[in-house]
N, C-alpha and C positions, 0 to 999 in steps of 0.2 A: 400363359403367348409369353407373356412381356422375357421373361426368364430364357424362354425356347428359341428366341432372336439373337438375345444376348448371349446363348451359347456356341448358336449359330457364328453369327458375327469370330467369335472366338475361335471357332474355330480353324473355322475360309483365316484372318488373319494370319495361327497359327501352320495352316498348310503352307500356305503361299507369300509364307514371312521374304522368304530366300529373291520369290519376283519384285518382292516390294523396294528391296536392297537395290535388286541391281536394274530399276527403273530410272540412277541418275547416275549411272555409268554410261546405262546403254545413250541416253543423252546426250552425254558428253562422248560418247565413242563417237553417234555422230555426227554431231556437226562442230566437234569438232577437228579428232583423232581422223577423220575419215577425210576431208576437207582439206587437211593437210599433206596428209597422203598423197592426197593427187596434188595439191599442189604441187609436191619432195617429186613426183611422179613426171610430173611432166617440164617444172626447170632442169631435167635432164634429159629430155628427150632433144632429138635432132629435130630444131626446124624446117618446116616445105610450104611448098601452095599448094595447099589439098582442106577437105574439110571431113574431119577438123585438123588443125595449121600442124603438126607434127609428127611426128614419124613414132610407130610402141617400142615399147621399149623391149620388146620380147620376139624378136621370131623368125618364123621355122625356114634353113633354109635346107636345099637338098646335099650339101657338098657335108656342114654340120648339125645339122639338125641344128633345136632350141641355140639363140645365139639372141645374146644377150651386149650391146646398146647403148651405153652410156655414153651426154654429150655434154661433159659440164664448163663447154666451152660458153655457153648462156652466163652464167657465173665471173666469168671470167669479162668479159666483156661488163657484165654491170661497175666492177669492180677496178677497171680500171678506165670505162675511158671519161676527159674530164663532165659529159652533159650528166651521166649520171650522178657522180660526187659532186658537184654542182647541186643537185636535186636535191639529195640526203641532207647534204646541210645547209637552203634556205630551210627544206624544211622541219630539222632542229633546229635551226637555229628561230626562224616562225611561230612555232609551240612551245619551246623553252619561252623567249618572246613575249608572248600572250601566257601566258603560267602566271609568270612573273604580273603582268601588269594587270590580270581580273586578279592578283591575292591583295596585291596596295591598291583596288578598288574596291570585291570583294570582302575586305576584311573591314574593312570600318561601318559596310553598308549590313553587316548581318551585324555587328555589333550595339548597332543604333536599335534594329531593328527589335534588341532583344531584352534594353529600354523602354518598351512599350509599357503600356500595361497588352492583354491576353489581344479584345478583339480590333483593335488598332494589328498587330501582329502577325495576322490572319489575313489583315486588310494589307497591307508592303506586299504580307509575303504573296497577295494576288497576287499588285503587282507587278511583282517578279517575275512569276511567270506565267503571267499575261501575252508575255509575246510569243509566245509556245500553244496557243490556239491558230494562231497565222499559219500560215505553208511557209515553211524557212525560201524555199527560190521568191516565194513574194518579201517575200523582210531583204533576202540577197537584189531583188530587183530593186526595191525605194531605193534601200545606198548607191543604187548606181545616177539614181536622181538627186539622191542627194548633194556628194562627192562630185556630180561630172560639172564641164566645164561651164558650165549656163545651169547648174542644178543653185540649191537653195544656200549652200555656206559659199557661194560664190556672188548669188544677189545681192547676201547681209553688205558682204566686205565691198563690192562695189557699192550698195547703197548709205554706208553709212562713212566707211572707210576710205571712200573710191580707191580704193586699191581693185588688185585683182585683174583678168581673171588669173586659176594656181590650178594648177594640174595638180589635184589630191585624187585622181582617180589611176587605175593601172598600174601600180607599181605597191613595193611590199609594203608600205604604213597603211593604204588601202588595205589590202589583207588580211592587215592585224588589228587592223580595227574591225571589220567584219570574226574574228573566230576572238578578239575578247569580249564584241556585241551577242552571238551565238554561243560561247558558251559562259559566262560571267554566272549565269543562273547554280550552273552545277559547281563554280565555291561557290558561292553563298550558303545552298542547302546543306552543305555537311557543315560548313561556320558554322553558320546558328543554329541548326544541330548538337553541334560539342559547347560555345559556345551559353544558348539557356541551360546545361545542364552543372554550369560553375553556381556553386552555392555563393549570392550575395554575404551572404554569412564572414569569410573568408575577405573576400574585400573589403568591408563594414572593419573586422577585428586588425586589419593592417590603416586602414585611417585615424582607432580608433591608437595604435604603438604611435606613430606620429612617420607613416607612411607615404610618401609625396602620391602623386597619382598614376605617372607617368616611372616607377620603381613600382610598382604593384601590380602596373597590366605586364612589367617587364617580368619579372620574377612570380607573379601571379598565373594570371592570365593566359597572357602566350605559350607558358608546358603547360597548362593545360588544355587548351586550343589546340596542339599537337597533332594531334587523330584527325583533327576535321581540314587542318592543309592540309594535308600527304592527301589524306582523299577523296577533293577537291584539286591538288595537283593532279591528282593522278586520271581525274577525269577530266582536264581540260587534254592535257599535255598527250596524254594517248592517242584519243581523235583526232588532233589538232596535228598530230604529224600528219598520216595519211587523208590531210579536209583536200576531194577536189572540188567543191560546186564554188566557195569563195575563194578561190586560186584564183579559178577557171571567170568567175562575175565578174569583181575587180581585181584580177591583179595584169593579165593583159597578157602581151606574147612574151615581155620580159619577163616575168617571175613564173618560175621554171618549177613543179614543187614534187615529189615521188607519185601522190595522187594523180596530175596531171601527167606525166610517162605513165603509168601504169592504164590511163585511160585510152591514151597512144599506142602505145603495143595492143591493148588487147582490140581493139574496134577499130583505128583505124590501120595499123598495120599492122595486123592479124600475127602479131608474135608471141607466139602464148606464152611460149617456154623463155623467152626476156622477162616478162611479165610477172609468172610467177616467181624464176629470181627477185627480181626485180621487190616480189612480196613478200620471198623467205626474208634474202637480204633486208628490207627493212623488221621485220617479225624481233629479228634476230636482234639488230642497235634496241627497240622497244622493250628485248629483256634486258637488259643491264635498268633502265629505268623501273621494274614494276620490281626487280626481284630491291634493288636495291628500299626505294619506297614502301614493300613489307617486309625491311631485317632495319629501317627506322621506327615503322609501325611498332613493330615487339619489340624493339628498343624502347618508346617511351612510355607502351603498354605497363613493363614490367617496370620500369621507373615511376609512375606514377601509381602502381601495384605500392611497393614499398613506400 
C-alpha cells in the first residue's frame, strides 16, 4: 500500500513537472511584470478629470480606426520641474545618509552580539526585533512626542541644562533619525549572520602571529563581513528612498520626498499619469544601486572562494 502511494506521488510529480516549474514564473509575472506594465501604460497616458483620471492609449475613431496616443509629457514634467528634482535629491540624500548611519551603528552592535554566549545572543536579538511588535505608525507618533517643542528631549535640556526649547522636529534631521530607527534592525541582522559565521580561530591565529586587534579587524573581519554589509545596505537604502510615513509625520512641509509627492499626485491631485511617471523614474534610479550591490556581492563571493 505504501509503495503504491509513493508510485502515485512519483507519477503526479513527473506528469505535472512543467506546471510546478511555471508557478514561480507565474508569481513573478502576476506581482511584478503585470503591475509594472500597468504603470508604464498609465505613465504615457494623457491625464483628464474623470474616472479613471487618464485617457486610454487605444481609441477607436471613425476616420482613422484604431488610434494610439502616447503622452510623454509626464516624463518631461518629472525630469524638468525643480520640485520633482529636489524631491529626488532629498530622497536619495536621506536614503544614503540613513544607510551610512545605520551601518556605523549596526556594525558594532552586531559584532558585540556575536561576542556573547548563545543564550545572551538570543536575548539581545529579541531586544533588537522588539520594536517591530508594535505598530509602525504608533512608533512614529511616539517620536513626535519625544522631539516636539514640549517633548522629552527639550524637557531634559531645559530642566538640567537650562537651555531650549529647540526645534527638533519637522526637519530633515528628524526624518533621518526616524529612518535610522525604523530600518536599523534590517542592517543588524544580516551583519550578525555574517559575523557569526567567521571562524574565531582565524583571529586567534592572527593574534598569535603578533597582529594587533585593529589590523586583524581590517584584514580579516571586515573583508569577511562584506556580504552582510552589502545585504544590510540594500535592505536599508532601497525602501528608504520611497519612504512616505516618516517624512510625512516627522518632516513637516519643508521636507518634500518622492514618497510624499507620489501620495499627493495619486490621492490629492488625482494625476495618475504623473504619479506613475514619478514611480518609474524612481525605480530606474534604484536599478543603479541594485545592480551595483549585485556586482559587488558576486565579486566579494569570488574573492572569498579563492
